[in-house]
N, C-alpha and C positions, 0 to 999 in steps of 0.2 A: 603451327601458329594459328590460333583460333580467332584472334582479334582482328576484325576487318579494317578497323581504323589504323592499326599499326601496319597492316599490309599496304594501305594507301600511302602512308608516310614513307615507308621504305621504297615504294615504287617511285615516288616523286624524287627522293634522294638519288636513286639510281639514274633517273633520267637527267637530273642536273649534273651528276657526276660525269655522265657521258658527254653532255654538252660542254662542260668545262674542259674535259680531256680533248675534245675536238677543237675547242677554241685555242688550246695551247699550241696547235700546229702552226706551220708556216702560213703567212698570209700571202695571197696571190699578188704578184708584182705586175703593175700596169706597164704599158709601153713607155711612159714617161719616167720610169725608174722608181716610182713611189709604190709602196705596198698599200693594200686596201685600208689598213688601219690608219696610216698616215693621211690618206686621202679623205677619210671620214672625219678625222680630227680637224683638218684644214677647212672642210665644209662647215663644221660646227663653229669654228672660229670666225669664218666669214659671215655666217648668219648673225652672230652676236655683234658684229661691227656695223656701223652705219655705212651708207654707200651714196654715191652721187648719181645713181640712176635707179629706176624702179624696175627690177627684173623679176618677172613672174616665175619663169623656169628656163632651163637651158637643156639643150640636147647636143649630142655628138654624133656626127654621121660616120659612115664606114671609113672615111679618109682621115678621121681624127680631128675634123674641124668642128669647133664649138659654135652653136647657134643659140643666141640669146633672144628671148621673147619678153618684151616690156616696152618702156618708153624712157627717154632721157629727161633729165631735170636741169634747170638753169644753174650754171656755175658763176658765182659772183666773187671776184677776188679784188683785193686792193694791193697792187704791186706797181709802184710808181704811177699811180692813177687807177681808175676803176677799169677792171677787165671783166667783161660779161660775155659768156659764150655757152653753148650747149655741151652737156657732158658726153654727147655722142662723139665728140672729137677724140675722146680717150679710147673709144672702142673697147669699153670694159677693161681698161688698164693695159691694153695691148699696143696702143699707139701714143705718140707724143703730140700734144695739142699746141699748135702755133697760133698765137694771138698777138697782133700788133708788134710783131718782131720778137716776142718773148715765147719761150718754150716751157711747157709744163708737163709733168709726168705724174701719173697716179700710182702711188706706191703704198700698199697696205692701207688703202682707203684714205690716204693723206695726199695732198697736192704739193709738189715741190717744183721750184724753178730749176730748169736743167738746160742742157744744150740740145742741138737738133737731133742728136743720137739718143737722147733720153738717158744720159749717164747719171746714175745715182751713186754718189760717193759715200762710202760707209766709214764711220769713225769707230770710236770705242763701243764695245758691246753691239756692233753691227747697227748702230743708229745713224741714219742719214745725216750728213752735214750740209746738204743743199739748203738754200734759202727757202723758207716756207712763207708764202704770202699770207696776208690776213684773209681768212676764208669765211665769207658770208653766204655761202651757197645754200640753195634750197635742196637739202639732202632728203633721203627717203624718210628719215625720222621727222624732219621739219615738215615735209609734205603731209605725213600722217597726222601731225599735230594740227596743222591748218585744216585738214579734212575733218578731223574730230571736232574742232571748234565750230566749223560750218554746220556739221550734223547736229551738234547740240543747239546751235542757234535756231535751226529750222524746227527741231523737235519741240523745244520749249517755247518758241514763239507760237507754234500751233497749239500747244497746251494752254498758254495764256489766252489765246484768241478763243478757244473753245469755252474757257471759263467765262469770258466776257459775253459770248453770244448765247450761252445756255444757262445763264443765271447760276454760275458756280458749279456746273456739272461738266466733268471732262468727257470728251468723246474721242473715238479712234484710239491712237496710240497713247493718248493721255490717260486712258483708263488703266494702262499698265504702269505708267510712271507716277501717277498720283499717289498710290499707297507708299511708294518708295520715298517720295518727297515728304509726305506726312510723317513717315518713320524717322527720317533724318531730322525733321523739325522737333518732334515730340520726344524721341528716345535718344537723340544724340545732342542736338543743340540746346534744348531747354533743360534736359537732364544734367548737362555738364556746365552750362553757362548761366542758366537761370532765365526766368521770364523777363526780367528787367532789361537784360543786355543782349539776349540772343539774336535779336533782329539785326544788330550791327554786323554780325558774322554769318548770318544765314545764307546770303547770296554766295559768299566764298565757299562755305561748306558744301552747298549743293553743286557748285561748279567743280570743286576738286574731287568730289565723289564720282560724279558721272564722267569727268575727264579721265581719271585713272581707270575707272571700270571699262569705259569704251576702248581705251588704248590697250588694256589688258586683253579684252576680248578680240580686238584686231590681231593681237599677238598669237591667238590660237588658230587663226586662219592660215591657209597655205600661202599667204602673201609674203611671208618672210619678214614680218614686222617685229621689231624688238625695241620699241620706244622706251617703255618703262624698265627695260634691262640696260638702258644707257645711263650711266651714273651722272652724266651731265644734266639729264632731264630730271632725275630724282633730286639732285642737288639744288636745281633751280626751284623746284616745288618746296623743298625744305627751307630754303632761304626766304621764300615768300611767307611761309608760316612763321619763321623766326622774326621777320620784320613786322608783320601784323601784330604778333604777340607783344613785342617790346615797344612798338610805337603806340599801341592802344592800352598799354599797362597803366593802371592807376596808382595812386599814392600807396595804397596797401600792398600792391604787388612789389613795388620797389623797396618798400620798407621791410617786407619779408626777406628780401635778398640781402640787404645791407644791415638790417637789425632784426634777425629772425627770432630772437628771444623776446623782443618787444620790451614792455615795461615791467616784466616779471623779475628783473634783477637790476641793481644799480649799475651805472655805466662802468665803474671801476672793477666790478666783478665780472664783466663780460669781455674785457679786453683780451685776456689770454685765450678764452674760448673762441673769440671771433678771428683770431689769427689763423685758426684752422677752418672754422665754420664758414666765414664769408667767402674765402677763395673757392670752397666747394660749391657754394651757392652760385657764384659767378661762373664756375666751370659748368654747372648744370644748365645755364642758359644756352651753351653750345652743344652739350651732349644730347639734349632733347631733339633738336633738328637733325643732328647727326644720326641718331637712332632712327628717325623717320626715313632718311634717304637710304641708309644701309639696309633696313628691313625690306623696303619695296624693291630695291635693286637686287639684293641677294636672292630673294624668293622667286622673282620672275626670271632672273638669269638661271638659277638652279633648275627651274622647271623646264626651260628650253633645252638646257644641256642634257638633262636626264631623258627627256622625250626623244631628242635626236640621237642620243647614244643608243637607246633601245631600238630605234629604227635602223641604225647602222649595224646592230648585231644581226639583223635579218640577212644582210649581205655578207657578213663575216661567217656566220654558221653555214648558210646554204644547205640546210638539211630540213627534212620533214618534221624534226623534233624542235630544233632551235628556232626555225622560222615562225611557226605558229605561236610558240611561247613568247617570243619577242613581240610579235604583233599583238597578242593578247595583253601583254604588259603595257605596250604603247597605247592601246585603246583605253586601258584602265587609267593610266597616267593622264591621258587627254581629258577624261571625265573629271578627274581630280583637279586638273588645271583650270577647268571652268569654274569650279568652286573657289579655287585659290584666287582667280581673277577678281571675283566679287569680294572675297574675304579681305584681300589686301587693300582694296578701295575702302572698305568699311573700316579697317584698322587705321588707315591713314587719316580718314575723316574723324574718327573717334578720338584719336590722339590729338589732332589739331584742335578739336572742340575742347578737349581737356585743358590744353595749354591756354586757349582763349579764356576758359573759365578761371584759371589761375590769374590771368592778367586783369580780369574785370571783377574779381571777387572784392566785396566790400566788408569792412569790419562791422560786426553786429554785437552790441553789448548784451543782447538777449539771445534768443535761440538762433543759431546760424542757419537752421533749416528754413527760416522765414523767407530767405531770399528766393527760394525755389517754389514758393506757394503763389 
Protein backbone atom coordinates (compact mmCIF):
# COMPACT_ATOMS: atom_id res chain seq x y z
CA UNK A 1 0.00 0.00 0.00
CA UNK A 2 1.73 3.10 -1.29
CA UNK A 3 -0.87 5.81 -0.51
CA UNK A 4 0.00 7.44 2.85
CA UNK A 5 -3.42 9.13 3.08
CA UNK A 6 -5.18 5.77 2.78
CA UNK A 7 -2.91 4.38 5.49
CA UNK A 8 -3.97 7.17 7.86
CA UNK A 9 -7.65 6.52 7.11
CA UNK A 10 -7.30 2.83 7.87
CA UNK A 11 -5.39 3.59 11.07
CA UNK A 12 -8.17 5.92 12.30
CA UNK A 13 -10.82 3.31 11.42
CA UNK A 14 -8.87 0.65 13.32
CA UNK A 15 -8.57 2.88 16.39
CA UNK A 16 -12.28 3.69 16.43
CA UNK A 17 -13.13 0.03 15.89
CA UNK A 18 -11.09 -0.83 18.95
CA UNK A 19 -12.77 1.90 20.96
CA UNK A 20 -16.26 0.78 19.93
CA UNK A 21 -15.39 -2.82 20.77
CA UNK A 22 -14.21 -1.74 24.22
CA UNK A 23 -17.33 0.37 24.76
CA UNK A 24 -19.56 -2.64 24.14
CA UNK A 25 -18.24 -4.28 27.27
CA UNK A 26 -19.91 -4.26 30.66
CA UNK A 27 -19.99 -0.94 32.46
CA UNK A 28 -18.66 -0.88 36.02
CA UNK A 29 -21.36 -0.95 38.68
CA UNK A 30 -21.11 1.48 41.56
CA UNK A 31 -21.95 0.71 45.17
CA UNK A 32 -25.44 2.19 44.77
CA UNK A 33 -26.33 -0.46 42.19
CA UNK A 34 -26.13 1.88 39.15
CA UNK A 35 -23.77 1.27 36.27
CA UNK A 36 -21.56 4.12 35.09
CA UNK A 37 -23.57 4.72 31.94
CA UNK A 38 -26.77 5.27 33.97
CA UNK A 39 -24.97 7.54 36.40
CA UNK A 40 -23.64 9.72 33.55
CA UNK A 41 -27.11 9.90 31.98
CA UNK A 42 -28.62 11.03 35.30
CA UNK A 43 -25.90 13.66 35.66
CA UNK A 44 -26.67 15.05 32.20
CA UNK A 45 -30.41 15.09 32.95
CA UNK A 46 -29.75 16.87 36.23
CA UNK A 47 -27.62 19.51 34.49
CA UNK A 48 -30.40 20.27 32.00
CA UNK A 49 -32.93 20.85 34.79
CA UNK A 50 -33.31 23.96 36.91
CA UNK A 51 -32.49 23.76 40.62
CA UNK A 52 -33.34 25.58 43.85
CA UNK A 53 -29.70 26.02 44.88
CA UNK A 54 -26.51 27.11 43.15
CA UNK A 55 -24.14 24.17 43.32
CA UNK A 56 -20.64 24.69 41.92
CA UNK A 57 -19.45 21.09 42.32
CA UNK A 58 -19.82 18.03 44.55
CA UNK A 59 -17.38 15.50 45.97
CA UNK A 60 -17.80 12.12 47.62
CA UNK A 61 -15.53 11.06 50.46
CA UNK A 62 -14.27 7.56 51.23
CA UNK A 63 -17.40 6.83 53.29
CA UNK A 64 -19.69 7.58 50.35
CA UNK A 65 -20.94 10.87 51.81
CA UNK A 66 -21.57 13.58 49.24
CA UNK A 67 -20.33 17.10 49.93
CA UNK A 68 -21.85 19.99 47.93
CA UNK A 69 -20.12 23.32 47.43
CA UNK A 70 -22.30 26.29 46.56
CA UNK A 71 -24.95 28.47 48.16
CA UNK A 72 -28.70 28.15 48.78
CA UNK A 73 -31.38 30.27 47.12
CA UNK A 74 -34.67 31.59 48.52
CA UNK A 75 -37.74 29.37 48.15
CA UNK A 76 -41.01 31.29 47.76
CA UNK A 77 -44.21 29.23 47.78
CA UNK A 78 -47.90 30.05 47.90
CA UNK A 79 -49.58 27.29 49.89
CA UNK A 80 -52.42 28.55 52.07
CA UNK A 81 -50.44 31.74 52.37
CA UNK A 82 -46.93 32.87 51.56
CA UNK A 83 -44.17 30.44 52.59
CA UNK A 84 -40.60 31.77 52.38
CA UNK A 85 -37.52 29.82 53.45
CA UNK A 86 -34.02 28.87 52.34
CA UNK A 87 -33.41 25.95 49.98
CA UNK A 88 -30.75 24.73 52.44
CA UNK A 89 -33.62 23.08 54.35
CA UNK A 90 -33.89 20.54 51.55
CA UNK A 91 -30.19 19.55 51.88
CA UNK A 92 -30.04 19.01 48.10
CA UNK A 93 -33.22 16.93 48.10
CA UNK A 94 -32.13 14.63 50.92
CA UNK A 95 -34.33 16.14 53.68
CA UNK A 96 -37.92 17.24 54.23
CA UNK A 97 -38.40 20.98 54.82
CA UNK A 98 -40.79 21.92 57.63
CA UNK A 99 -42.27 25.44 57.32
CA UNK A 100 -45.13 26.73 59.51
CA UNK A 101 -46.42 23.21 60.09
CA UNK A 102 -46.26 22.24 56.41
CA UNK A 103 -43.82 19.70 55.01
CA UNK A 104 -42.25 19.99 51.57
CA UNK A 105 -40.13 17.57 49.58
CA UNK A 106 -37.89 18.27 46.59
CA UNK A 107 -38.49 15.59 43.97
CA UNK A 108 -36.92 15.84 40.48
CA UNK A 109 -36.36 19.58 40.97
CA UNK A 110 -40.06 20.11 41.80
CA UNK A 111 -41.46 20.94 45.26
CA UNK A 112 -44.37 18.88 46.60
CA UNK A 113 -46.32 19.08 49.82
CA UNK A 114 -45.88 15.88 51.78
CA UNK A 115 -45.89 14.44 55.29
CA UNK A 116 -43.15 14.52 57.90
CA UNK A 117 -41.61 11.38 56.37
CA UNK A 118 -41.36 12.93 52.91
CA UNK A 119 -43.70 10.39 51.27
CA UNK A 120 -44.16 10.93 47.55
CA UNK A 121 -47.23 9.12 46.22
CA UNK A 122 -46.89 8.06 42.58
CA UNK A 123 -49.84 7.64 40.24
CA UNK A 124 -50.02 6.66 36.62
CA UNK A 125 -46.75 6.76 34.70
CA UNK A 126 -44.97 7.23 38.06
CA UNK A 127 -46.12 10.86 38.21
CA UNK A 128 -46.41 12.29 41.76
CA UNK A 129 -49.97 12.90 42.97
CA UNK A 130 -48.92 15.10 45.90
CA UNK A 131 -50.12 18.69 45.95
CA UNK A 132 -47.73 21.12 44.25
CA UNK A 133 -47.84 24.64 45.71
CA UNK A 134 -47.38 27.64 43.45
CA UNK A 135 -43.63 28.09 43.16
CA UNK A 136 -42.23 31.63 42.80
CA UNK A 137 -38.76 30.67 43.99
CA UNK A 138 -35.50 32.29 42.90
CA UNK A 139 -34.05 29.24 41.16
CA UNK A 140 -30.62 28.99 39.57
CA UNK A 141 -32.00 30.07 36.19
CA UNK A 142 -33.83 33.04 37.71
CA UNK A 143 -30.68 34.01 39.61
CA UNK A 144 -28.63 33.97 36.40
CA UNK A 145 -31.29 36.01 34.58
CA UNK A 146 -31.14 38.65 37.33
CA UNK A 147 -27.33 38.55 37.32
CA UNK A 148 -27.22 38.94 33.54
CA UNK A 149 -29.66 41.85 33.69
CA UNK A 150 -27.52 43.56 36.34
CA UNK A 151 -24.36 42.96 34.29
CA UNK A 152 -25.96 44.46 31.19
CA UNK A 153 -27.17 47.46 33.19
CA UNK A 154 -23.67 48.17 34.53
CA UNK A 155 -21.93 47.61 31.18
CA UNK A 156 -24.18 49.76 29.06
CA UNK A 157 -24.63 52.42 31.69
CA UNK A 158 -20.84 52.75 31.62
CA UNK A 159 -20.91 52.80 27.82
CA UNK A 160 -23.50 55.60 27.77
CA UNK A 161 -21.54 57.52 30.41
CA UNK A 162 -18.30 57.28 28.41
CA UNK A 163 -20.11 58.59 25.33
CA UNK A 164 -21.36 61.59 27.28
CA UNK A 165 -18.03 62.41 28.91
CA UNK A 166 -15.81 61.86 25.85
CA UNK A 167 -17.88 63.56 23.17
CA UNK A 168 -19.23 60.39 21.58
CA UNK A 169 -16.08 58.28 21.96
CA UNK A 170 -16.36 55.00 23.87
CA UNK A 171 -13.71 54.03 26.42
CA UNK A 172 -12.85 50.87 28.31
CA UNK A 173 -15.14 47.91 27.63
CA UNK A 174 -17.28 50.21 25.50
CA UNK A 175 -14.70 49.97 22.72
CA UNK A 176 -15.49 46.27 22.42
CA UNK A 177 -19.27 46.62 22.52
CA UNK A 178 -19.60 49.74 20.34
CA UNK A 179 -18.97 47.94 16.99
CA UNK A 180 -21.50 45.28 17.97
CA UNK A 181 -24.12 47.91 18.78
CA UNK A 182 -23.47 49.67 15.48
CA UNK A 183 -23.69 46.37 13.59
CA UNK A 184 -27.07 45.57 15.16
CA UNK A 185 -28.29 49.06 14.28
CA UNK A 186 -27.02 49.20 10.68
CA UNK A 187 -27.10 45.59 9.47
CA UNK A 188 -30.00 44.18 11.47
CA UNK A 189 -32.42 46.92 12.55
CA UNK A 190 -32.20 49.36 9.63
CA UNK A 191 -31.73 46.61 7.04
CA UNK A 192 -34.88 44.74 8.10
CA UNK A 193 -37.12 47.47 9.53
CA UNK A 194 -36.09 50.62 7.69
CA UNK A 195 -34.77 53.99 8.80
CA UNK A 196 -38.25 55.36 9.45
CA UNK A 197 -39.29 52.87 12.13
CA UNK A 198 -36.15 51.12 13.40
CA UNK A 199 -35.73 53.34 16.48
CA UNK A 200 -38.99 52.02 17.92
CA UNK A 201 -37.47 48.54 18.17
CA UNK A 202 -33.78 49.29 18.62
CA UNK A 203 -33.73 49.14 22.42
CA UNK A 204 -35.44 45.74 22.42
CA UNK A 205 -33.16 44.32 19.73
CA UNK A 206 -30.05 45.38 21.62
CA UNK A 207 -31.42 43.98 24.87
CA UNK A 208 -32.44 40.63 23.41
CA UNK A 209 -29.14 40.16 21.57
CA UNK A 210 -26.88 40.75 24.56
CA UNK A 211 -29.27 38.99 26.95
CA UNK A 212 -29.26 35.77 24.91
CA UNK A 213 -25.54 36.03 24.13
CA UNK A 214 -24.49 36.55 27.76
CA UNK A 215 -26.71 33.72 28.99
CA UNK A 216 -25.33 31.42 26.30
CA UNK A 217 -21.78 32.32 27.31
CA UNK A 218 -22.54 31.67 30.98
CA UNK A 219 -23.74 28.25 29.84
CA UNK A 220 -20.24 27.47 28.57
CA UNK A 221 -18.68 28.00 32.00
CA UNK A 222 -18.31 25.27 34.68
CA UNK A 223 -21.12 26.92 36.68
CA UNK A 224 -23.64 24.40 35.34
CA UNK A 225 -25.96 27.07 33.93
CA UNK A 226 -28.46 26.14 31.24
CA UNK A 227 -30.89 29.07 31.08
CA UNK A 228 -31.43 29.22 27.32
CA UNK A 229 -31.78 25.42 27.36
CA UNK A 230 -34.92 25.93 29.45
CA UNK A 231 -37.97 25.95 27.18
CA UNK A 232 -39.86 28.19 29.62
CA UNK A 233 -37.25 30.93 29.14
CA UNK A 234 -37.16 30.68 25.34
CA UNK A 235 -40.97 30.59 25.28
CA UNK A 236 -41.13 33.82 27.31
CA UNK A 237 -38.72 35.53 24.90
CA UNK A 238 -40.71 34.34 21.88
CA UNK A 239 -43.99 35.51 23.43
CA UNK A 240 -42.51 38.99 23.95
CA UNK A 241 -41.51 39.11 20.26
CA UNK A 242 -45.00 37.91 19.31
CA UNK A 243 -46.71 40.61 21.40
CA UNK A 244 -44.47 43.43 20.14
CA UNK A 245 -44.95 42.33 16.53
CA UNK A 246 -48.74 42.20 16.69
CA UNK A 247 -49.36 45.18 18.95
CA UNK A 248 -47.19 47.44 16.79
CA UNK A 249 -48.44 46.06 13.49
CA UNK A 250 -49.90 48.72 11.20
CA UNK A 251 -52.82 48.61 8.80
CA UNK A 252 -50.73 47.14 5.99
CA UNK A 253 -49.56 44.30 8.24
CA UNK A 254 -53.07 43.21 9.18
CA UNK A 255 -54.36 43.72 5.65
CA UNK A 256 -51.68 41.36 4.36
CA UNK A 257 -52.93 38.70 6.79
CA UNK A 258 -56.67 38.97 6.13
CA UNK A 259 -56.50 40.27 2.54
CA UNK A 260 -53.17 38.99 1.19
CA UNK A 261 -54.15 39.40 -2.49
CA UNK A 262 -55.10 43.03 -2.00
CA UNK A 263 -56.96 44.79 -4.77
CA UNK A 264 -55.57 42.58 -7.50
CA UNK A 265 -58.80 40.56 -7.70
CA UNK A 266 -62.48 41.30 -7.10
CA UNK A 267 -63.78 40.13 -3.72
CA UNK A 268 -65.98 37.37 -5.18
CA UNK A 269 -62.98 35.88 -6.94
CA UNK A 270 -60.96 35.66 -3.72
CA UNK A 271 -63.46 33.89 -1.49
CA UNK A 272 -62.50 30.30 -2.38
CA UNK A 273 -58.79 31.14 -2.25
CA UNK A 274 -59.10 32.85 1.13
CA UNK A 275 -60.75 29.80 2.66
CA UNK A 276 -57.28 28.22 2.53
CA UNK A 277 -54.98 31.23 2.40
CA UNK A 278 -56.25 33.27 5.36
CA UNK A 279 -56.05 30.37 7.90
CA UNK A 280 -52.48 29.75 6.73
CA UNK A 281 -51.62 33.42 7.33
CA UNK A 282 -53.20 33.31 10.79
CA UNK A 283 -51.33 30.10 11.58
CA UNK A 284 -48.14 31.84 10.52
CA UNK A 285 -48.60 34.37 13.33
CA UNK A 286 -47.97 31.57 15.83
CA UNK A 287 -45.49 29.51 13.82
CA UNK A 288 -42.99 32.39 13.74
CA UNK A 289 -42.53 32.73 17.53
CA UNK A 290 -42.70 28.94 17.88
CA UNK A 291 -39.75 28.64 15.48
CA UNK A 292 -37.87 31.22 17.56
CA UNK A 293 -38.27 29.36 20.84
CA UNK A 294 -37.61 25.87 19.45
CA UNK A 295 -34.49 26.93 17.52
CA UNK A 296 -32.82 28.53 20.53
CA UNK A 297 -33.91 25.81 22.97
CA UNK A 298 -32.96 22.86 20.76
CA UNK A 299 -29.56 24.19 19.70
CA UNK A 300 -28.41 25.10 23.20
CA UNK A 301 -29.74 21.90 24.76
CA UNK A 302 -28.15 19.75 22.05
CA UNK A 303 -24.81 21.45 22.60
CA UNK A 304 -24.86 20.73 26.34
CA UNK A 305 -25.91 17.11 25.83
CA UNK A 306 -23.23 16.42 23.20
CA UNK A 307 -20.47 18.06 25.24
CA UNK A 308 -21.31 16.25 28.48
CA UNK A 309 -21.75 12.95 26.65
CA UNK A 310 -18.27 13.25 25.19
CA UNK A 311 -16.86 14.04 28.63
CA UNK A 312 -18.71 11.02 30.01
CA UNK A 313 -17.03 8.81 27.40
CA UNK A 314 -13.68 9.52 29.07
CA UNK A 315 -14.90 7.73 32.21
CA UNK A 316 -16.51 4.92 30.22
CA UNK A 317 -13.51 4.12 27.99
CA UNK A 318 -10.83 4.50 30.69
CA UNK A 319 -8.12 3.87 28.10
CA UNK A 320 -5.17 5.77 26.66
CA UNK A 321 -6.91 5.75 23.26
CA UNK A 322 -10.52 6.60 24.13
CA UNK A 323 -9.72 9.14 26.82
CA UNK A 324 -7.58 11.52 24.72
CA UNK A 325 -9.92 11.19 21.74
CA UNK A 326 -12.96 12.04 23.86
CA UNK A 327 -11.09 14.94 25.45
CA UNK A 328 -10.04 16.25 22.04
CA UNK A 329 -13.59 16.05 20.71
CA UNK A 330 -14.90 17.75 23.86
CA UNK A 331 -12.42 20.58 23.42
CA UNK A 332 -13.39 20.99 19.76
CA UNK A 333 -17.11 21.01 20.61
CA UNK A 334 -16.46 23.60 23.33
CA UNK A 335 -14.88 25.93 20.76
CA UNK A 336 -17.80 25.37 18.40
CA UNK A 337 -20.24 26.10 21.23
CA UNK A 338 -18.63 29.50 21.73
CA UNK A 339 -19.49 30.28 18.12
CA UNK A 340 -22.98 28.80 18.49
CA UNK A 341 -23.62 30.98 21.56
CA UNK A 342 -23.04 34.10 19.48
CA UNK A 343 -24.72 32.70 16.39
CA UNK A 344 -27.97 31.86 18.19
CA UNK A 345 -28.15 35.35 19.71
CA UNK A 346 -27.63 36.80 16.21
CA UNK A 347 -30.29 34.56 14.62
CA UNK A 348 -32.85 35.33 17.33
CA UNK A 349 -32.26 39.08 16.95
CA UNK A 350 -32.26 38.94 13.15
CA UNK A 351 -35.56 37.05 12.98
CA UNK A 352 -37.14 39.36 15.57
CA UNK A 353 -36.10 42.37 13.46
CA UNK A 354 -37.49 40.67 10.37
CA UNK A 355 -40.86 40.17 12.07
CA UNK A 356 -40.85 43.79 13.26
CA UNK A 357 -40.12 44.84 9.68
CA UNK A 358 -43.22 42.97 8.50
CA UNK A 359 -45.28 44.69 11.19
CA UNK A 360 -44.10 48.21 10.33
CA UNK A 361 -43.92 47.91 6.54
CA UNK A 362 -45.91 50.52 4.65
CA UNK A 363 -47.41 50.30 1.20
CA UNK A 364 -45.63 52.32 -1.47
CA UNK A 365 -47.15 52.97 -4.84
CA UNK A 366 -43.70 53.67 -6.21
CA UNK A 367 -40.44 51.86 -5.51
CA UNK A 368 -40.74 49.78 -2.28
CA UNK A 369 -37.02 50.19 -1.73
CA UNK A 370 -37.52 53.89 -0.96
CA UNK A 371 -38.51 52.96 2.58
CA UNK A 372 -34.96 51.88 3.36
CA UNK A 373 -33.21 54.92 1.91
